[in-house]
C-alpha positions, 0 to 999 in steps of 0.5 A: 462224835456221832457224825464222824462215822460214815454210817451216819452221813446219809442220816445227817443229810436227810435231816436237812431236807426232811421237811420237804418230803413226806417219804424218802425211799432208798432202793439199796443193794442186797449187801451190807456195804457202807452205803447200805449200812448208811441207808439202814441207819438213816431209815425209819423202816427198812423193807426187805423183799425176799423170794421165798425159798430155803436160801432166803430163809437162811439169809434172813437169819444171817441178815438179822445177825448182821443188823444186830451187829450194826445196831450195837454202834448205831441204835435200833434198826427197824425192818420188815420182810416182804415176800415177793414172787410167791407161788401157791405151790407146796414148797411156797406154802411150806416156806411161808408157814416156816417163816411165819411159824419161826415168828422171829422176824417181822413180816408184812401180811401182804404177799406179792404173787409171781406173775409173768406180767411183772417181767413183761412190765420191765421189758416194756419199761413201764410200771406194772400199774400202767402195764398190767393194772389187773394183774395179781401182782399189781393188786398185791402191790396196791394191797401192800402200799395200803398196809405200808401206809397203815404201818407208817401212820400207826407207828408214828413214822410219818408226821 
């Protein structure tokens, strides 16, 4: 039976409270442990933030292969990549172009630029929006949220 598999437990529990919330956001560990797999299975959309470098590009391929293996048991898992800590450098642009040119993976148009204000907000223990509202990263995150809401509404992920 489907519910006997550990990877479906979170999905079954979330179904019980679905009507109480517009969205449930689960911040997961960047590894495919049982609890991460359970979160992937329960999700309508998984957002995968990456700092754009060669390790991340290589990691996306590995992650995509691992998700494909999980899908054989659980069904389709929908994910989309969010590029964070982006720097307008030669290597940053090259990595972005490579990732977009590969065109194998779904990528948000929004890109979160690297700024020291994001680091400062963690030390102040305040959200970036309150700590440095006019920073480029705060602006980028606002743009990302708008794009995400459009994605959710357009693809019928939100009732």
